[in-house]
Every structure is written in structure tokens, then in C-alpha cells.
N, CA, C and O atoms as a DFTB+ gen file, in Angstrom:
256 C
 N C O
     1  1     -12.239       5.961     -12.136
     2  2     -11.059       5.971     -11.311
     3  2     -11.398       6.633      -9.983
     4  3     -12.118       7.629      -9.930
     5  1     -10.870       6.065      -8.934
     6  2     -11.087       6.573      -7.587
     7  2      -9.715       6.675      -6.933
     8  3      -9.036       5.660      -6.774
     9  1      -9.302       7.855      -6.558
    10  2      -7.990       8.065      -5.940
    11  2      -8.202       8.461      -4.489
    12  3      -8.925       9.412      -4.190
    13  1      -7.559       7.718      -3.588
    14  2      -7.746       7.994      -2.167
    15  2      -6.558       7.455      -1.390
    16  3      -5.779       6.666      -1.924
    17  1      -6.408       7.868      -0.137
    18  2      -5.336       7.374       0.722
    19  2      -5.714       6.007       1.287
    20  3      -6.881       5.617       1.279
    21  1      -4.698       5.286       1.780
    22  2      -4.935       3.955       2.353
    23  2      -5.916       4.021       3.514
    24  3      -6.775       3.151       3.653
    25  1      -5.793       5.036       4.337
    26  2      -6.684       5.152       5.497
    27  2      -8.137       5.349       5.082
    28  3      -9.043       4.884       5.774
    29  1      -8.369       6.018       3.986
    30  2      -9.739       6.282       3.532
    31  2     -10.341       5.099       2.778
    32  3     -11.538       5.098       2.491
    33  1      -9.524       4.087       2.452
    34  2     -10.022       2.903       1.757
    35  2     -10.836       1.995       2.664
    36  3     -11.578       1.148       2.168
    37  1     -10.720       2.144       3.955
    38  2     -11.395       1.228       4.868
    39  2     -12.890       1.181       4.570
    40  3     -13.564       2.209       4.506
    41  1     -13.386      -0.033       4.390
    42  2     -14.796      -0.232       4.109
    43  2     -15.166      -0.137       2.640
    44  3     -16.322      -0.359       2.281
    45  1     -14.196       0.192       1.775
    46  2     -14.470       0.313       0.344
    47  2     -13.976      -0.914      -0.405
    48  3     -13.099      -1.631       0.076
    49  1     -14.540      -1.153      -1.578
    50  2     -14.126      -2.270      -2.420
    51  2     -14.329      -1.881      -3.875
    52  3     -15.340      -1.272      -4.224
    53  1     -13.375      -2.230      -4.719
    54  2     -13.443      -1.941      -6.155
    55  2     -13.056      -3.197      -6.930
    56  3     -12.418      -4.094      -6.379
    57  1     -13.437      -3.266      -8.205
    58  2     -13.075      -4.416      -9.037
    59  2     -11.556      -4.562      -9.135
    60  3     -11.014      -5.643      -8.905
    61  1     -10.883      -3.476      -9.476
    62  2      -9.426      -3.483      -9.638
    63  2      -8.834      -2.374      -8.765
    64  3      -9.332      -1.249      -8.755
    65  1      -7.770      -2.703      -8.037
    66  2      -7.086      -1.732      -7.191
    67  2      -5.628      -1.646      -7.626
    68  3      -4.954      -2.667      -7.763
    69  1      -5.145      -0.435      -7.841
    70  2      -3.724      -0.176      -8.062
    71  2      -3.258       0.607      -6.842
    72  3      -3.689       1.739      -6.621
    73  1      -2.383       0.006      -6.056
    74  2      -1.954       0.612      -4.795
    75  2      -0.461       0.902      -4.827
    76  3       0.324       0.097      -5.327
    77  1      -0.077       2.045      -4.297
    78  2       1.336       2.380      -4.121
    79  2       1.767       1.870      -2.759
    80  3       1.110       2.136      -1.752
    81  1       2.870       1.139      -2.726
    82  2       3.390       0.629      -1.460
    83  2       3.696       1.803      -0.537
    84  3       4.244       2.806      -0.994
    85  1       3.356       1.707       0.754
    86  2       3.567       2.832       1.664
    87  2       5.021       3.274       1.780
    88  3       5.281       4.404       2.193
    89  1       5.972       2.420       1.431
    90  2       7.387       2.788       1.499
    91  2       7.944       3.273       0.172
    92  3       9.149       3.500       0.061
    93  1       7.104       3.437      -0.829
    94  2       7.560       3.798      -2.174
    95  2       8.439       5.042      -2.184
    96  3       9.486       5.035      -2.832
    97  1       8.062       6.084      -1.505
    98  2       8.831       7.321      -1.519
    99  2       9.712       7.524      -0.302
   100  3      10.301       8.593      -0.140
   101  1       9.813       6.521       0.557
   102  2      10.565       6.659       1.806
   103  2      12.011       6.210       1.637
   104  3      12.260       5.120       1.121
   105  1      12.956       7.023       2.058
   106  2      14.358       6.603       2.079
   107  2      14.745       6.107       3.465
   108  3      15.579       5.211       3.592
   109  1      14.153       6.674       4.491
   110  2      14.353       6.241       5.873
   111  2      12.965       6.066       6.490
   112  3      12.435       7.000       7.092
   113  1      12.372       4.875       6.346
   114  2      10.987       4.657       6.793
   115  2      10.787       4.907       8.277
   116  3      11.599       4.501       9.108
   117  1       9.687       5.585       8.596
   118  2       9.288       5.803       9.988
   119  2       8.337       4.686      10.394
   120  3       7.859       3.934       9.545
   121  1       8.065       4.578      11.670
   122  2       7.205       3.511      12.190
   123  2       5.821       3.529      11.537
   124  3       5.251       2.471      11.269
   125  1       5.278       4.722      11.279
   126  2       3.955       4.829      10.658
   127  2       3.931       4.145       9.299
   128  3       2.988       3.418       8.986
   129  1       4.964       4.374       8.486
   130  2       5.037       3.769       7.155
   131  2       5.289       2.269       7.233
   132  3       4.910       1.530       6.324
   133  1       5.925       1.811       8.307
   134  2       6.259       0.395       8.456
   135  2       5.094      -0.422       9.013
   136  3       5.179      -1.650       9.050
   137  1       4.036       0.207       9.437
   138  2       2.897      -0.492      10.030
   139  2       2.275      -1.446       9.009
   140  3       1.787      -1.015       7.963
   141  1       2.295      -2.735       9.318
   142  2       1.738      -3.743       8.404
   143  2       0.255      -3.505       8.145
   144  3      -0.263      -3.917       7.107
   145  1      -0.421      -2.860       9.055
   146  2      -1.840      -2.581       8.888
   147  2      -2.131      -1.686       7.699
   148  3      -3.229      -1.740       7.143
   149  1      -1.169      -0.861       7.296
   150  2      -1.373       0.007       6.140
   151  2      -1.525      -0.819       4.869
   152  3      -2.372      -0.514       4.030
   153  1      -0.713      -1.861       4.720
   154  2      -0.857      -2.741       3.559
   155  2      -2.146      -3.531       3.653
   156  3      -2.799      -3.780       2.640
   157  1      -2.517      -3.926       4.856
   158  2      -3.752      -4.693       5.046
   159  2      -4.979      -3.887       4.646
   160  3      -6.001      -4.465       4.275
   161  1      -4.896      -2.571       4.714
   162  2      -6.013      -1.723       4.315
   163  2      -6.113      -1.681       2.796
   164  3      -7.217      -1.682       2.250
   165  1      -4.981      -1.643       2.109
   166  2      -4.989      -1.492       0.648
   167  2      -5.241      -2.789      -0.108
   168  3      -6.073      -2.829      -1.014
   169  1      -4.531      -3.842       0.256
   170  2      -4.513      -5.034      -0.593
   171  2      -5.803      -5.849      -0.651
   172  3      -6.061      -6.433      -1.704
   173  1      -6.632      -5.940       0.384
   174  2      -7.827      -6.779       0.237
   175  2      -9.044      -6.038      -0.314
   176  3     -10.155      -6.563      -0.244
   177  1      -8.870      -4.865      -0.844
   178  2     -10.012      -4.058      -1.288
   179  2     -10.381      -4.276      -2.752
   180  3     -11.098      -3.462      -3.334
   181  1      -9.904      -5.352      -3.348
   182  2     -10.200      -5.628      -4.755
   183  2     -11.123      -6.845      -4.885
   184  3     -11.141      -7.727      -4.028
   185  1     -11.887      -6.864      -5.981
   186  2     -12.738      -8.011      -6.279
   187  2     -12.077      -8.910      -7.321
   188  3     -12.224     -10.131      -7.263
   189  1     -11.340      -8.312      -8.287
   190  2     -10.777      -9.062      -9.407
   191  2      -9.253      -9.067      -9.386
   192  3      -8.642     -10.128      -9.512
   193  1      -8.627      -7.897      -9.229
   194  2      -7.167      -7.810      -9.313
   195  2      -6.631      -6.676      -8.444
   196  3      -7.302      -5.672      -8.207
   197  1      -5.387      -6.874      -7.972
   198  2      -4.701      -5.844      -7.190
   199  2      -3.267      -5.756      -7.687
   200  3      -2.563      -6.766      -7.715
   201  1      -2.824      -4.572      -8.078
   202  2      -1.434      -4.337      -8.479
   203  2      -0.797      -3.460      -7.412
   204  3      -1.262      -2.349      -7.157
   205  1       0.255      -3.953      -6.796
   206  2       0.962      -3.209      -5.758
   207  2       2.245      -2.657      -6.374
   208  3       3.126      -3.421      -6.769
   209  1       2.348      -1.334      -6.454
   210  2       3.487      -0.674      -7.084
   211  2       4.552      -0.408      -6.026
   212  3       4.262       0.168      -4.977
   213  1       5.778      -0.828      -6.301
   214  2       6.890      -0.641      -5.374
   215  2       8.106      -0.093      -6.102
   216  3       7.980       0.579      -7.126
   217  1       9.280      -0.384      -5.565
   218  2      10.530       0.046      -6.185
   219  2      11.621      -0.942      -5.802
   220  3      11.486      -1.652      -4.805
   221  1      12.701      -1.002      -6.576
   222  2      13.811      -1.873      -6.189
   223  2      14.352      -1.477      -4.820
   224  3      14.446      -0.288      -4.515
   225  1      14.704      -2.444      -4.002
   226  2      15.258      -2.194      -2.681
   227  2      14.234      -2.011      -1.589
   228  3      14.596      -1.745      -0.443
   229  1      12.959      -2.147      -1.919
   230  2      11.888      -1.942      -0.946
   231  2      11.948      -2.943       0.196
   232  3      11.731      -2.584       1.353
   233  1      12.241      -4.193      -0.125
   234  2      12.328      -5.226       0.913
   235  2      13.504      -4.929       1.840
   236  3      13.387      -5.081       3.056
   237  1      14.628      -4.509       1.279
   238  2      15.790      -4.147       2.092
   239  2      15.477      -2.992       3.018
   240  3      15.863      -3.016       4.187
   241  1      14.778      -1.972       2.512
   242  2      14.412      -0.810       3.325
   243  2      13.491      -1.212       4.470
   244  3      13.609      -0.690       5.578
   245  1      12.587      -2.127       4.208
   246  2      11.652      -2.570       5.227
   247  2      12.342      -3.395       6.302
   248  3      11.919      -3.392       7.458
   249  1      13.394      -4.097       5.930
   250  2      14.113      -4.953       6.879
   251  2      15.092      -4.174       7.748
   252  3      15.526      -4.664       8.791
   253  1      15.441      -2.965       7.323
   254  2      16.453      -2.173       8.053
   255  2      15.906      -1.593       9.330
   256  3      16.626      -0.906      10.054
């Protein structure tokens, strides 16, 4: 198991990645959390599978 922040994932690759969505703990998302580049850092770092963990209402929060 390798635990790291999204920013530190750059340049790394693993067989399986379990990523927490950057808005998971946000009730009022700031611009930093809304940056699409943060997801782009996490999601393509897998070779076999990627599980993105979120919460109900995440899409609504992102659209607000």
C-alpha cells in the first residue's frame, strides 16, 4: 500500500489506485479543490483498475 496526496502522485503509477475525490470532505468547495487538474493527477495513475471514492451530492456541489 502506498498512501500519498494527489500532488505527490505525479510521475507515479501503480497496478490499482484507490483515490478519494478532492471534494469528498468539502461542504463549500474552494477553487483549489475544484481544479480539474487534481482529478487528472489521480485517475490515470493505474495500470489495471482505479476506484474513485466520492459521496452523494458530489456532482451538485461541483456544479454550485
